[in-house]
N, C-alpha and C positions, 0 to 999 in steps of 0.2 A: 493378401498382404496389405489390406487397408489398415490404417492405424486403428487400434482398438478392436480389431477383428478376431482376436484370439478368444478361445473358449472361456467363458466366465466374465468377460468384460461387459458384454451386452450392448456395446456402443452401436454395432451394426447388426445386432441380432434380428433375424427375420428378413434382412435385405440381401445377404450374400447369395442366397439361393436363386435370386433373380438373374444373376450374371454368370457368364463363363468364368470358371475359376482355374487357376494354375498355382500350385504350391511348390515353389522351388525347393523347399526343405525336404520334400518327399521325392525329389529326383524327377519330377514331372517335366516333360518336354513341351515346348510350345507347339500346339497342334492346329492353330487356326490360320496358318498361312500368312499371306501378305495382307496386312490390314489396310493397305491403300485401296484395295478392291472391296467387293461385297463380303460381308461376314455373316456366317450362319446365324439365324435368330437366337437370341438368348434363351436358354432352356427354361428360364423362369418367367417368360413373358405372360403366361396365363396367370401366374401368381401376382405379377405386377398389375395386370388388368383387374384382378379381384380387389387388390388394395385400392386402386383408383375408383372402382365402382362403389366400394364401401364408403370411401371418402365423399364421393358425389352424393350418395344417398343421405349422408348426414348434412352436407353443405346445402343441398336444395331445400331443406326444411326451413332455412332462413331465406325468406323471399328475396331479400336484397341480393344475396350471393347467387341464388338460383337464377333470378332474372338477368343479372349481369353476365353470367356464364352463357345464357342463351343469346343475349344481345350481341356478344362478341363471338358467337359461333364456336364456343368451346365444347358444346354438346350438340349432337351426340359425340361421345368420346370415340376417338379412332383407336381401336384396340390394337395393342402391340402384338398380341398373340394371333392376329388374323392370318399371319404367315406360317404359324406353327400348326399346320393341318395334320390331323391324325387319320390317315386313310383306312386304318384297320379297325376303327370304332364306328358305332352307329352315328348317323347324322340327321335323323328326322324323328321328332317326337310329337305326340298329340295329347292334349287335354280336352275334355268336354266339360264345360263349366257354365254355370249361371251366375248372375250378378251376386246373388246371396252366398255363393261359394267363396267369394273373394275374402281372404283373411291372411294373417301373417303365416298361418299354417300352409295355405295354398301357395303363397309366395315362396315358402321354403321348398316345397315340392318342385317348383319350377327352377329355383336356384340350384338344387341338386343336379338337375340335368345339365345346366351350364357349368357347374363346378367340374363335372367329369367330361363334358362334351362341349367345350366353350365355342366351338365353331359350328355347332349344329343349328338346324332350324327347329324352332318350337312353335307348333300351331296350337292356338287356343280357339277351339270351335265353340262359338256362342252367338246367340241372337240378341243378347242384352248387355254384353260387355263391349266396350269400345277401347281403342288403343290407348286413350289417356288413362284408363284404369290400371294399366300395366306399363306405363310410360317409362318407369325407372330402368327396365331391361333394355329398351331401345336407346334410351339416353346413355346407358353404360356401354353401348356398342354391340350388344347381343342381338341375335336375329330372331326376334319373337314376332309372330304374325297372328293377329286376331282375325278370325275368318267366320263369316256367317255360315250357318248350317241349315240345310234343307233336306229332310229325309227322303222326300219324293225325288229330288234331283239325284241324290246318292243312289237310289234304287234304279233310276233310269240309266245312269252311268254304268251301274253294275250289270244291268241287263244287256246294255250295248257291248260290254266287254266280255260277255259270255256267262254271267252268273245265271243259274237256273231260276226260272220264275217259280216262286213257292210262297206259301203262307208263312214259312219260316222268317221271311223278311219283314213280316208284320210284328214280330216279337220285339218288345221294347229294347232288348239288348242288341238288336241288329245294328243300331247306329254306330256302335264302336267298331264292329267288324266291317261295316260298309265303308267307313272312313279309311280303314287300313286296306281294304280291297282297292280303293281308288287311289290311295297315296302311298301305301306301304309305310313301315316304320314301327315305332313303339308307342302304344297307348299306356298312359299312367293315370291312376285315380289321384284325386287331390290330397290323399293321405298316404301315398306310397312314395318312399324316399329311396332313390338310387344310392348305392353305397360303393360303387366302383364303375369303371368303364365297361360299357356293354360292347362286346366285339361285333364286328360286321358279320361274323360267321354264326351269330346267334340263331338257334333253331326256332322255327315257328312254335308258338306255345301260348298258353293262357293260364292264369291263376286267379282265383276268386278271392274277394275280401271276406273276412270273417263276418258271418251273420247277415250282411246287407244283400247278398246274392248278386253283387255287381262285380265286374272285373277289377282286379287290382292292377294287373299288368297284362298286356297282350302284345305279342310281336308277330307280325305277319308280313311277308314280302308282298309287294304289289301284285295284284291279280293271282294270289296264291290259291292253288286248288284246295288247300286246307280250310280256307275261309268258310265255305259252305258246309263242310263236314263239322266244323266247330260250332256253327250256328245250330245245326241239327242236334248236336250233343246237348247244348244248353237248353234248347227248346224242349227236350225230353227228359234229361237227367240232371242238368246243372252240375256237371262234374268238371273238375280241373283236368286239363290236358296239356302236358308240357313235356319236352324231350330232354334237354340237356342243361337246364338252368334251374335255379332254386330261388324262391322268394319267401322270406319269413312273413307269415301272416299272424299277427299277435291278437290274442283274445282281449276282451275287456279287462280282465284281471292283469294280464301281462302288460298291457299298455299302461295301466295305472302304476305298476311297479317300475316300468321303464322310465316313467316321468317323475316319480316321487321317491323311489327307493335307491339311494346311492350305492347300496350293496348288491343290488340285483344286476345281473349281467346276462347277455345272450352270447352264445358262441358263434364264431364264424363270420361275423359282420366285418366287412372291409378287409378281408384276409385273402391273400393270393392263393391260399391253400384250400379254398372252398368255392363251390359253385354259387353261393348266395350272392345275388346281384342287387337285391333291394329288400326293403322292409316295409310292410304295410301295417300301419297302426290302426287300432279299432276306430272306426269312422266317427262314432258319436263321442267317445271318450276324448279323442284327440281334438275334435272340433270344439269341445267345451273347455279345453285346457287354457288357462290364463297364465300359469307359471310352470316352468320346468326347473326342477332341482339342479343346481349347479353341480356338474360332474356326475350326474346320473347317466345311465346308459343312453337315454334319449337325448340328453344334452350333448354327449360325445358324438352321437349319430346325427341328430337333427341340426344342432347349432354349430358344431365345429366343422361341418362340411357345407357351410353356407357361404354366401357372398356378402350380403348386406348385414353385417354384424349389428345387432340391436339388443341391448340389455334390458329392454322394457319388460320382457316376460321371463327373465331369469330370476330364480329364487336362490339368493345367496344364503 
């Protein structure tokens, strides 16, 4: 019932979804009880947090405003959605990155996690990235942790927890599986974009990127008995192994079309009627992308599901 809130006026467009709403004209009854006590969190708190994070990302680029916000303790932002916990969705994610991996594309992959899982922990495992390199996430109130990685320590922890001693652990790909053995959760490559909430009931599984021979996404429960068997599969056959979820892995040609062709579409992304949970773009093609065509399939998937809106790489 806010003034100007009717359809077509645009005065409060994009804001009403943040708040509890009651429309007396539709016969709705007041359902929030006595407002003198505690009120359930606004359903749009996560949306409000994304608006605030995007605003901060723009504001901090002017040093005067950024320095002033830090001086008066306005950052890190205290997220409104911290109380809107989703116990039915995944809450731990992992990236393995090097300094040269950092780009707007990598940032988008991390943003997608927080877009759909705003109260999750995201671990960036790296020996040459520091917290300042990804400070915008922590400044925005998200729980991102940069953690050093030591393959020998991971192996020792795995042996101590019952992982069989084997040459399989010397395989270059073992690092991804050892991280999940020790911590549990979802591993994502830097060019894999989540397109919906991942449920806590997700089955263990792994899907490979196109051509690179590296994992696009892996989910393993902590100390899962599947970890060792998956490693053996990759050591010998490099085959995908997944149970109940789907990830679209685009070829080089499909990635070009996704980025540049406004008429090209892929089916099933971000739909409740499909098991597709993420899209993996061709690693070389996406990494070399400087512009995404406005309203292309990749624009709708990569850019509209992000937090820090930035038009610098949009092709109008």
